[in-house]
FIKOL-677608 format. One record per atom (N, C-alpha, C): residue in one letter; residue number from 1; atom name; x, z, y. Coordinates in nm, 2 decimals. Layout:
BEGIN
+---------+-----+-------+--------+--------+--------+
! residuo ! num ! atomo !      u !      w !      v !
+---------+-----+-------+--------+--------+--------+
!       a ! NUM !    CA !      X !      Z !      Y !
...
+---------+-----+-------+--------+--------+--------+
***
This chain:
BEGIN
+---------+-----+-------+--------+--------+--------+
! residuo ! num ! atomo !      u !      w !      v !
+---------+-----+-------+--------+--------+--------+
!       m !   1 !     N !   9.65 !  -3.95 !   3.81 !
!       m !   1 !    CA !   9.68 !  -3.90 !   3.92 !
!       m !   1 !     C !   9.78 !  -3.96 !   3.99 !
!       d !   2 !     N !   9.80 !  -3.98 !   4.13 !
!       d !   2 !    CA !   9.95 !  -4.04 !   4.20 !
!       d !   2 !     C !  10.03 !  -3.94 !   4.18 !
!       a !   3 !     N !  10.19 !  -4.00 !   4.24 !
!       a !   3 !    CA !  10.30 !  -3.99 !   4.15 !
!       a !   3 !     C !  10.31 !  -3.86 !   4.21 !
!       g !   4 !     N !  10.30 !  -3.82 !   4.36 !
!       g !   4 !    CA !  10.30 !  -3.69 !   4.47 !
!       g !   4 !     C !  10.23 !  -3.62 !   4.40 !
!       r !   5 !     N !  10.09 !  -3.62 !   4.37 !
!       r !   5 !    CA !  10.01 !  -3.50 !   4.31 !
!       r !   5 !     C !  10.08 !  -3.42 !   4.19 !
!       a !   6 !     N !  10.08 !  -3.51 !   4.11 !
!       a !   6 !    CA !  10.15 !  -3.51 !   3.97 !
!       a !   6 !     C !  10.25 !  -3.42 !   4.00 !
!       l !   7 !     N !  10.39 !  -3.43 !   4.07 !
!       l !   7 !    CA !  10.48 !  -3.41 !   4.10 !
!       l !   7 !     C !  10.43 !  -3.22 !   4.15 !
!       a !   8 !     N !  10.39 !  -3.21 !   4.27 !
!       a !   8 !    CA !  10.30 !  -3.10 !   4.29 !
!       a !   8 !     C !  10.27 !  -3.04 !   4.24 !
!       d !   9 !     N !  10.18 !  -3.06 !   4.14 !
!       d !   9 !    CA !  10.17 !  -3.00 !   3.99 !
!       d !   9 !     C !  10.27 !  -2.95 !   3.89 !
!       l !  10 !     N !  10.35 !  -3.03 !   3.92 !
!       l !  10 !    CA !  10.45 !  -3.00 !   3.85 !
!       l !  10 !     C !  10.53 !  -2.86 !   3.88 !
!       v !  11 !     N !  10.59 !  -2.87 !   4.01 !
!       v !  11 !    CA !  10.67 !  -2.77 !   4.05 !
!       v !  11 !     C !  10.59 !  -2.65 !   4.08 !
!       e !  12 !     N !  10.45 !  -2.65 !   4.08 !
!       e !  12 !    CA !  10.36 !  -2.55 !   4.08 !
!       e !  12 !     C !  10.33 !  -2.50 !   3.93 !
!       i !  13 !     N !  10.34 !  -2.54 !   3.83 !
!       i !  13 !    CA !  10.37 !  -2.48 !   3.67 !
!       i !  13 !     C !  10.50 !  -2.45 !   3.66 !
!       s !  14 !     N !  10.59 !  -2.51 !   3.68 !
!       s !  14 !    CA !  10.72 !  -2.55 !   3.67 !
!       s !  14 !     C !  10.82 !  -2.44 !   3.82 !
!       p !  15 !     N !  10.79 !  -2.33 !   3.84 !
!       p !  15 !    CA !  10.86 !  -2.31 !   3.93 !
!       p !  15 !     C !  11.02 !  -2.28 !   3.93 !
!       q !  16 !     N !  11.08 !  -2.30 !   3.84 !
!       q !  16 !    CA !  11.23 !  -2.32 !   3.81 !
!       q !  16 !     C !  11.28 !  -2.45 !   3.86 !
!       i !  17 !     N !  11.15 !  -2.55 !   3.83 !
!       i !  17 !    CA !  11.21 !  -2.68 !   3.91 !
!       i !  17 !     C !  11.23 !  -2.69 !   4.06 !
!       e !  18 !     N !  11.36 !  -2.73 !   4.11 !
!       e !  18 !    CA !  11.35 !  -2.72 !   4.23 !
!       e !  18 !     C !  11.38 !  -2.85 !   4.30 !
!       a !  19 !     N !  11.36 !  -2.96 !   4.23 !
!       a !  19 !    CA !  11.38 !  -3.10 !   4.29 !
!       a !  19 !     C !  11.32 !  -3.19 !   4.15 !
!       a !  20 !     N !  11.26 !  -3.31 !   4.19 !
!       a !  20 !    CA !  11.17 !  -3.37 !   4.10 !
!       a !  20 !     C !  11.14 !  -3.48 !   4.14 !
!       a !  21 !     N !  11.13 !  -3.60 !   4.07 !
!       a !  21 !    CA !  11.11 !  -3.75 !   4.11 !
!       a !  21 !     C !  11.05 !  -3.81 !   4.00 !
!       v !  22 !     N !  10.96 !  -3.92 !   4.04 !
!       v !  22 !    CA !  10.92 !  -4.01 !   3.95 !
!       v !  22 !     C !  10.98 !  -4.17 !   3.97 !
!       i !  23 !     N !  11.02 !  -4.20 !   3.89 !
!       i !  23 !    CA !  11.07 !  -4.36 !   3.91 !
!       i !  23 !     C !  10.98 !  -4.43 !   3.87 !
!       a !  24 !     N !  10.97 !  -4.54 !   3.96 !
!       a !  24 !    CA !  10.93 !  -4.64 !   3.86 !
!       a !  24 !     C !  11.00 !  -4.75 !   3.77 !
!       g !  25 !     N !  10.94 !  -4.83 !   3.69 !
!       g !  25 !    CA !  11.02 !  -4.92 !   3.62 !
!       g !  25 !     C !  11.07 !  -5.00 !   3.63 !
!       d !  26 !     N !  11.05 !  -5.02 !   3.77 !
!       d !  26 !    CA !  11.15 !  -5.11 !   3.83 !
!       d !  26 !     C !  11.27 !  -5.02 !   3.92 !
!       g !  27 !     N !  11.25 !  -4.91 !   3.92 !
!       g !  27 !    CA !  11.38 !  -4.83 !   3.97 !
!       g !  27 !     C !  11.38 !  -4.77 !   4.12 !
!       t !  28 !     N !  11.22 !  -4.83 !   4.15 !
!       t !  28 !    CA !  11.16 !  -4.75 !   4.28 !
!       t !  28 !     C !  11.13 !  -4.61 !   4.27 !
!       v !  29 !     N !  11.15 !  -4.53 !   4.35 !
!       v !  29 !    CA !  11.10 !  -4.40 !   4.37 !
!       v !  29 !     C !  10.95 !  -4.42 !   4.39 !
!       a !  30 !     N !  10.84 !  -4.34 !   4.31 !
!       a !  30 !    CA !  10.74 !  -4.31 !   4.33 !
!       a !  30 !     C !  10.70 !  -4.21 !   4.37 !
!       g !  31 !     N !  10.78 !  -4.13 !   4.38 !
!       g !  31 !    CA !  10.72 !  -3.97 !   4.44 !
!       g !  31 !     C !  10.85 !  -3.90 !   4.43 !
!       a !  32 !     N !  10.86 !  -3.78 !   4.50 !
!       a !  32 !    CA !  10.97 !  -3.67 !   4.45 !
!       a !  32 !     C !  10.94 !  -3.59 !   4.55 !
!       v !  33 !     N !  10.99 !  -3.51 !   4.53 !
!       v !  33 !    CA !  10.92 !  -3.32 !   4.58 !
!       v !  33 !     C !  11.08 !  -3.22 !   4.56 !
!       g !  34 !     N !  11.12 !  -3.22 !   4.67 !
!       g !  34 !    CA !  11.24 !  -3.14 !   4.68 !
!       g !  34 !     C !  11.37 !  -3.19 !   4.68 !
!       v !  35 !     N !  11.38 !  -3.33 !   4.71 !
!       v !  35 !    CA !  11.46 !  -3.40 !   4.70 !
!       v !  35 !     C !  11.44 !  -3.46 !   4.88 !
!       p !  36 !     N !  11.58 !  -3.44 !   4.94 !
!       p !  36 !    CA !  11.58 !  -3.52 !   5.06 !
!       p !  36 !     C !  11.51 !  -3.65 !   5.08 !
!       e !  37 !     N !  11.44 !  -3.67 !   5.19 !
!       e !  37 !    CA !  11.39 !  -3.87 !   5.19 !
!       e !  37 !     C !  11.53 !  -3.91 !   5.15 !
!       n !  38 !     N !  11.66 !  -3.89 !   5.25 !
!       n !  38 !    CA !  11.75 !  -3.99 !   5.24 !
!       n !  38 !     C !  11.87 !  -3.96 !   5.11 !
!       r !  39 !     N !  11.79 !  -3.90 !   5.01 !
!       r !  39 !    CA !  11.85 !  -3.92 !   4.89 !
!       r !  39 !     C !  11.76 !  -3.92 !   4.80 !
!       a !  40 !     N !  11.67 !  -3.95 !   4.80 !
!       a !  40 !    CA !  11.55 !  -3.99 !   4.69 !
!       a !  40 !     C !  11.62 !  -4.12 !   4.61 !
!       d !  41 !     N !  11.67 !  -4.22 !   4.66 !
!       d !  41 !    CA !  11.70 !  -4.33 !   4.62 !
!       d !  41 !     C !  11.84 !  -4.30 !   4.50 !
!       a !  42 !     N !  11.90 !  -4.23 !   4.54 !
!       a !  42 !    CA !  12.05 !  -4.16 !   4.51 !
!       a !  42 !     C !  12.00 !  -4.10 !   4.37 !
!       f !  43 !     N !  11.91 !  -4.02 !   4.41 !
!       f !  43 !    CA !  11.84 !  -3.91 !   4.29 !
!       f !  43 !     C !  11.82 !  -4.01 !   4.19 !
!       a !  44 !     N !  11.75 !  -4.11 !   4.20 !
!       a !  44 !    CA !  11.64 !  -4.19 !   4.10 !
!       a !  44 !     C !  11.79 !  -4.26 !   4.03 !
!       r !  45 !     N !  11.87 !  -4.34 !   4.12 !
!       r !  45 !    CA !  12.00 !  -4.43 !   4.05 !
!       r !  45 !     C !  12.08 !  -4.34 !   3.94 !
!       a !  46 !     N !  12.09 !  -4.19 !   3.99 !
!       a !  46 !    CA !  12.16 !  -4.11 !   3.93 !
!       a !  46 !     C !  12.11 !  -4.07 !   3.78 !
!       a !  47 !     N !  11.99 !  -4.09 !   3.83 !
!       a !  47 !    CA !  11.87 !  -4.09 !   3.68 !
!       a !  47 !     C !  11.91 !  -4.13 !   3.59 !
!       r !  48 !     N !  11.88 !  -4.30 !   3.63 !
!       r !  48 !    CA !  11.84 !  -4.41 !   3.53 !
!       r !  48 !     C !  11.99 !  -4.45 !   3.51 !
!       e !  49 !     N !  12.11 !  -4.39 !   3.57 !
!       e !  49 !    CA !  12.22 !  -4.45 !   3.53 !
!       e !  49 !     C !  12.26 !  -4.31 !   3.38 !
!       l !  50 !     N !  12.21 !  -4.22 !   3.40 !
!       l !  50 !    CA !  12.25 !  -4.11 !   3.30 !
!       l !  50 !     C !  12.19 !  -4.16 !   3.17 !
!       l !  51 !     N !  12.05 !  -4.22 !   3.20 !
!       l !  51 !    CA !  11.97 !  -4.22 !   3.08 !
!       l !  51 !     C !  12.04 !  -4.37 !   3.03 !
!       e !  52 !     N !  12.07 !  -4.46 !   3.09 !
!       e !  52 !    CA !  12.11 !  -4.62 !   3.05 !
!       e !  52 !     C !  12.24 !  -4.56 !   2.99 !
!       r !  53 !     N !  12.34 !  -4.49 !   3.03 !
!       r !  53 !    CA !  12.45 !  -4.45 !   2.97 !
!       r !  53 !     C !  12.45 !  -4.39 !   2.86 !
!       a !  54 !     N !  12.37 !  -4.27 !   2.83 !
!       a !  54 !    CA !  12.37 !  -4.21 !   2.69 !
!       a !  54 !     C !  12.26 !  -4.31 !   2.64 !
!       a !  55 !     N !  12.19 !  -4.37 !   2.65 !
!       a !  55 !    CA !  12.16 !  -4.49 !   2.56 !
!       a !  55 !     C !  12.24 !  -4.57 !   2.52 !
!       a !  56 !     N !  12.34 !  -4.59 !   2.59 !
!       a !  56 !    CA !  12.43 !  -4.68 !   2.50 !
!       a !  56 !     C !  12.48 !  -4.66 !   2.40 !
!       f !  57 !     N !  12.55 !  -4.55 !   2.38 !
!       f !  57 !    CA !  12.60 !  -4.47 !   2.24 !
!       f !  57 !     C !  12.52 !  -4.47 !   2.15 !
!       r !  58 !     N !  12.37 !  -4.50 !   2.18 !
!       r !  58 !    CA !  12.34 !  -4.54 !   2.04 !
!       r !  58 !     C !  12.33 !  -4.66 !   1.99 !
!       g !  59 !     N !  12.39 !  -4.73 !   1.89 !
!       g !  59 !    CA !  12.45 !  -4.85 !   1.91 !
!       g !  59 !     C !  12.27 !  -4.96 !   1.86 !
!       d !  60 !     N !  12.19 !  -4.91 !   1.80 !
!       d !  60 !    CA !  12.06 !  -4.95 !   1.76 !
!       d !  60 !     C !  11.95 !  -4.99 !   1.85 !
!       g !  61 !     N !  11.97 !  -4.99 !   1.98 !
!       g !  61 !    CA !  11.92 !  -5.05 !   2.07 !
!       g !  61 !     C !  11.77 !  -4.97 !   2.11 !
!       a !  62 !     N !  11.76 !  -4.87 !   2.04 !
!       a !  62 !    CA !  11.64 !  -4.73 !   2.06 !
!       a !  62 !     C !  11.62 !  -4.71 !   2.20 !
!       r !  63 !     N !  11.54 !  -4.69 !   2.22 !
!       r !  63 !    CA !  11.50 !  -4.62 !   2.39 !
!       r !  63 !     C !  11.49 !  -4.48 !   2.36 !
!       l !  64 !     N !  11.59 !  -4.46 !   2.42 !
!       l !  64 !    CA !  11.62 !  -4.30 !   2.46 !
!       l !  64 !     C !  11.49 !  -4.25 !   2.55 !
!       t !  65 !     N !  11.40 !  -4.11 !   2.47 !
!       t !  65 !    CA !  11.32 !  -4.07 !   2.55 !
!       t !  65 !     C !  11.32 !  -3.93 !   2.62 !
!       q !  66 !     N !  11.43 !  -3.86 !   2.62 !
!       q !  66 !    CA !  11.45 !  -3.77 !   2.68 !
!       q !  66 !     C !  11.58 !  -3.73 !   2.69 !
!       i !  67 !     N !  11.63 !  -3.65 !   2.79 !
!       i !  67 !    CA !  11.77 !  -3.60 !   2.80 !
!       i !  67 !     C !  11.79 !  -3.51 !   2.85 !
!       h !  68 !     N !  11.89 !  -3.42 !   2.88 !
!       h !  68 !    CA !  11.90 !  -3.29 !   2.89 !
!       h !  68 !     C !  12.01 !  -3.24 !   2.93 !
!       a !  69 !     N !  12.11 !  -3.26 !   3.05 !
!       a !  69 !    CA !  12.25 !  -3.20 !   3.10 !
!       a !  69 !     C !  12.25 !  -3.09 !   3.15 !
!       a !  70 !     N !  12.34 !  -3.01 !   3.14 !
!       a !  70 !    CA !  12.34 !  -2.88 !   3.18 !
!       a !  70 !     C !  12.50 !  -2.88 !   3.20 !
!       l !  71 !     N !  12.45 !  -2.83 !   3.37 !
!       l !  71 !    CA !  12.60 !  -2.88 !   3.45 !
!       l !  71 !     C !  12.65 !  -2.72 !   3.51 !
!       d !  72 !     N !  12.78 !  -2.69 !   3.55 !
!       d !  72 !    CA !  12.80 !  -2.57 !   3.59 !
!       d !  72 !     C !  12.67 !  -2.46 !   3.70 !
!       d !  73 !     N !  12.62 !  -2.54 !   3.79 !
!       d !  73 !    CA !  12.52 !  -2.49 !   3.85 !
!       d !  73 !     C !  12.40 !  -2.50 !   3.83 !
!       g !  74 !     N !  12.35 !  -2.57 !   3.69 !
!       g !  74 !    CA !  12.19 !  -2.63 !   3.68 !
!       g !  74 !     C !  12.23 !  -2.71 !   3.52 !
!       e !  75 !     N !  12.09 !  -2.74 !   3.58 !
!       e !  75 !    CA !  12.07 !  -2.83 !   3.43 !
!       e !  75 !     C !  11.96 !  -2.97 !   3.53 !
!       v !  76 !     N !  11.98 !  -3.09 !   3.45 !
!       v !  76 !    CA !  11.92 !  -3.16 !   3.46 !
!       v !  76 !     C !  11.83 !  -3.23 !   3.34 !
!       f !  77 !     N !  11.68 !  -3.25 !   3.37 !
!       f !  77 !    CA !  11.60 !  -3.33 !   3.25 !
!       f !  77 !     C !  11.54 !  -3.41 !   3.30 !
!       a !  78 !     N !  11.52 !  -3.51 !   3.18 !
!       a !  78 !    CA !  11.45 !  -3.62 !   3.22 !
!       a !  78 !     C !  11.38 !  -3.71 !   3.09 !
!       v !  79 !     N !  11.25 !  -3.73 !   3.12 !
!       v !  79 !    CA !  11.19 !  -3.80 !   3.02 !
!       v !  79 !     C !  11.13 !  -3.96 !   3.10 !
!       t !  80 !     N !  11.12 !  -4.02 !   2.97 !
!       t !  80 !    CA !  11.06 !  -4.17 !   2.99 !
!       t !  80 !     C !  10.93 !  -4.20 !   2.91 !
!       g !  81 !     N !  10.88 !  -4.28 !   3.04 !
!       g !  81 !    CA !  10.79 !  -4.39 !   2.93 !
!       g !  81 !     C !  10.79 !  -4.49 !   2.90 !
!       a !  82 !     N !  10.70 !  -4.54 !   2.79 !
!       a !  82 !    CA !  10.71 !  -4.67 !   2.73 !
!       a !  82 !     C !  10.76 !  -4.79 !   2.86 !
!       d !  83 !     N !  10.66 !  -4.76 !   2.95 !
!       d !  83 !    CA !  10.67 !  -4.91 !   3.07 !
!       d !  83 !     C !  10.83 !  -4.87 !   3.14 !
!       g !  84 !     N !  10.92 !  -4.80 !   3.11 !
!       g !  84 !    CA !  11.02 !  -4.75 !   3.18 !
!       g !  84 !     C !  11.03 !  -4.65 !   3.30 !
!       r !  85 !     N !  10.89 !  -4.58 !   3.33 !
!       r !  85 !    CA !  10.91 !  -4.51 !   3.42 !
!       r !  85 !     C !  10.96 !  -4.38 !   3.36 !
!       i !  86 !     N !  11.00 !  -4.30 !   3.48 !
!       i !  86 !    CA !  11.14 !  -4.20 !   3.47 !
!       i !  86 !     C !  11.04 !  -4.07 !   3.55 !
!       v !  87 !     N !  11.08 !  -3.97 !   3.49 !
!       v !  87 !    CA !  11.03 !  -3.84 !   3.57 !
!       v !  87 !     C !  11.18 !  -3.72 !   3.54 !
!       v !  88 !     N !  11.24 !  -3.72 !   3.62 !
!       v !  88 !    CA !  11.32 !  -3.63 !   3.66 !
!       v !  88 !     C !  11.36 !  -3.50 !   3.73 !
!       a !  89 !     N !  11.42 !  -3.41 !   3.66 !
!       a !  89 !    CA !  11.39 !  -3.27 !   3.70 !
!       a !  89 !     C !  11.53 !  -3.20 !   3.75 !
!       a !  90 !     N !  11.56 !  -3.13 !   3.86 !
!       a !  90 !    CA !  11.66 !  -3.07 !   3.86 !
!       a !  90 !     C !  11.63 !  -2.92 !   3.89 !
!       v !  91 !     N !  11.69 !  -2.82 !   3.78 !
!       v !  91 !    CA !  11.70 !  -2.69 !   3.74 !
!       v !  91 !     C !  11.82 !  -2.61 !   3.82 !
!       s !  92 !     N !  11.83 !  -2.49 !   3.88 !
!       s !  92 !    CA !  11.94 !  -2.42 !   3.90 !
!       s !  92 !     C !  11.95 !  -2.30 !   3.82 !
!       e !  93 !     N !  11.86 !  -2.28 !   3.76 !
!       e !  93 !    CA !  11.84 !  -2.15 !   3.64 !
!       e !  93 !     C !  11.87 !  -2.20 !   3.47 !
!       r !  94 !     N !  11.88 !  -2.12 !   3.44 !
!       r !  94 !    CA !  11.90 !  -2.20 !   3.27 !
!       r !  94 !     C !  11.75 !  -2.18 !   3.28 !
!       t !  95 !     N !  11.71 !  -2.20 !   3.19 !
!       t !  95 !    CA !  11.54 !  -2.23 !   3.17 !
!       t !  95 !     C !  11.50 !  -2.27 !   2.99 !
!       a !  96 !     N !  11.38 !  -2.24 !   2.94 !
!       a !  96 !    CA !  11.43 !  -2.29 !   2.80 !
!       a !  96 !     C !  11.41 !  -2.43 !   2.80 !
!       p !  97 !     N !  11.47 !  -2.52 !   2.75 !
!       p !  97 !    CA !  11.43 !  -2.67 !   2.78 !
!       p !  97 !     C !  11.31 !  -2.74 !   2.72 !
!       g !  98 !     N !  11.28 !  -2.68 !   2.60 !
!       g !  98 !    CA !  11.14 !  -2.71 !   2.56 !
!       g !  98 !     C !  11.03 !  -2.71 !   2.63 !
!       l !  99 !     N !  11.01 !  -2.60 !   2.71 !
!       l !  99 !    CA !  10.90 !  -2.53 !   2.83 !
!       l !  99 !     C !  10.94 !  -2.67 !   2.94 !
!       v ! 100 !     N !  11.03 !  -2.71 !   3.00 !
!       v ! 100 !    CA !  11.05 !  -2.81 !   3.08 !
!       v ! 100 !     C !  11.02 !  -2.93 !   3.05 !
!       f ! 101 !     N !  11.06 !  -3.01 !   2.92 !
!       f ! 101 !    CA !  11.06 !  -3.13 !   2.82 !
!       f ! 101 !     C !  10.87 !  -3.15 !   2.87 !
!       y ! 102 !     N !  10.85 !  -3.03 !   2.85 !
!       y ! 102 !    CA !  10.69 !  -3.06 !   2.81 !
!       y ! 102 !     C !  10.61 !  -3.06 !   2.94 !
!       d ! 103 !     N !  10.67 !  -3.00 !   3.02 !
!       d ! 103 !    CA !  10.57 !  -3.00 !   3.13 !
!       d ! 103 !     C !  10.63 !  -3.15 !   3.23 !
!       l ! 104 !     N !  10.74 !  -3.20 !   3.17 !
!       l ! 104 !    CA !  10.81 !  -3.32 !   3.22 !
!       l ! 104 !     C !  10.70 !  -3.45 !   3.19 !
!       k ! 105 !     N !  10.69 !  -3.43 !   3.05 !
!       k ! 105 !    CA !  10.58 !  -3.56 !   2.94 !
!       k ! 105 !     C !  10.42 !  -3.52 !   3.00 !
!       r ! 106 !     N !  10.37 !  -3.37 !   3.05 !
!       r ! 106 !    CA !  10.25 !  -3.35 !   3.11 !
!       r ! 106 !     C !  10.27 !  -3.43 !   3.24 !
!       c ! 107 !     N !  10.38 !  -3.43 !   3.32 !
!       c ! 107 !    CA !  10.35 !  -3.52 !   3.47 !
!       c ! 107 !     C !  10.37 !  -3.67 !   3.44 !
!       l ! 108 !     N !  10.46 !  -3.72 !   3.33 !
!       l ! 108 !    CA !  10.44 !  -3.84 !   3.32 !
!       l ! 108 !     C !  10.31 !  -3.90 !   3.27 !
!       a ! 109 !     N !  10.27 !  -3.81 !   3.15 !
!       a ! 109 !    CA !  10.10 !  -3.89 !   3.11 !
!       a ! 109 !     C !  10.00 !  -3.88 !   3.23 !
!       a ! 110 !     N !  10.02 !  -3.76 !   3.33 !
!       a ! 110 !    CA !   9.91 !  -3.81 !   3.44 !
!       a ! 110 !     C !   9.94 !  -3.92 !   3.49 !
!       v ! 111 !     N !  10.05 !  -3.99 !   3.55 !
!       v ! 111 !    CA !  10.13 !  -4.03 !   3.65 !
!       v ! 111 !     C !  10.07 !  -4.20 !   3.52 !
!       e ! 112 !     N !  10.14 !  -4.23 !   3.44 !
!       e ! 112 !    CA !  10.05 !  -4.31 !   3.34 !
!       e ! 112 !     C !   9.92 !  -4.33 !   3.34 !
!       e ! 113 !     N !   9.88 !  -4.23 !   3.34 !
!       e ! 113 !    CA !   9.69 !  -4.22 !   3.31 !
!       e ! 113 !     C !   9.63 !  -4.29 !   3.49 !
!       d ! 114 !     N !   9.69 !  -4.25 !   3.57 !
!       d ! 114 !    CA !   9.65 !  -4.32 !   3.70 !
!       d ! 114 !     C !   9.66 !  -4.45 !   3.69 !
!       r ! 115 !     N !   9.80 !  -4.54 !   3.65 !
!       r ! 115 !    CA !   9.83 !  -4.64 !   3.68 !
!       r ! 115 !     C !   9.75 !  -4.74 !   3.57 !
!       v ! 116 !     N !   9.70 !  -4.68 !   3.46 !
!       v ! 116 !    CA !   9.60 !  -4.70 !   3.36 !
!       v ! 116 !     C !   9.46 !  -4.76 !   3.42 !
!       g ! 117 !     N !   9.41 !  -4.61 !   3.44 !
!       g ! 117 !    CA !   9.27 !  -4.63 !   3.50 !
!       g ! 117 !     C !   9.28 !  -4.67 !   3.64 !
!       a ! 118 !     N !   9.36 !  -4.75 !   3.71 !
!       a ! 118 !    CA !   9.37 !  -4.80 !   3.82 !
!       a ! 118 !     C !   9.30 !  -4.93 !   3.84 !
+---------+-----+-------+--------+--------+--------+
***
């Protein structure tokens, strides 16, 4: 499934997600929902930077697979795929992290399945 469709499905099953994006392994935005078009690249850069900086704290070079950041006015969740693809979501209200991670991983799997099937 393409990134746009996967994100539409994501926000349908997870209405607490206000903004989300699929970021390709090269850092480009493959699709976004709830993100103003002129802010999509900044959203993607911020997500990649958050993941890279968090991974830098692990001295063993292991790949960071997911992250949850709580903010004053919301939360940010991100999951990564083996090929470097990222799905990131911004949530304004407190929510169950396990459910959001599950939904993000399903979104990522749908996008990766489309890439493999193409």
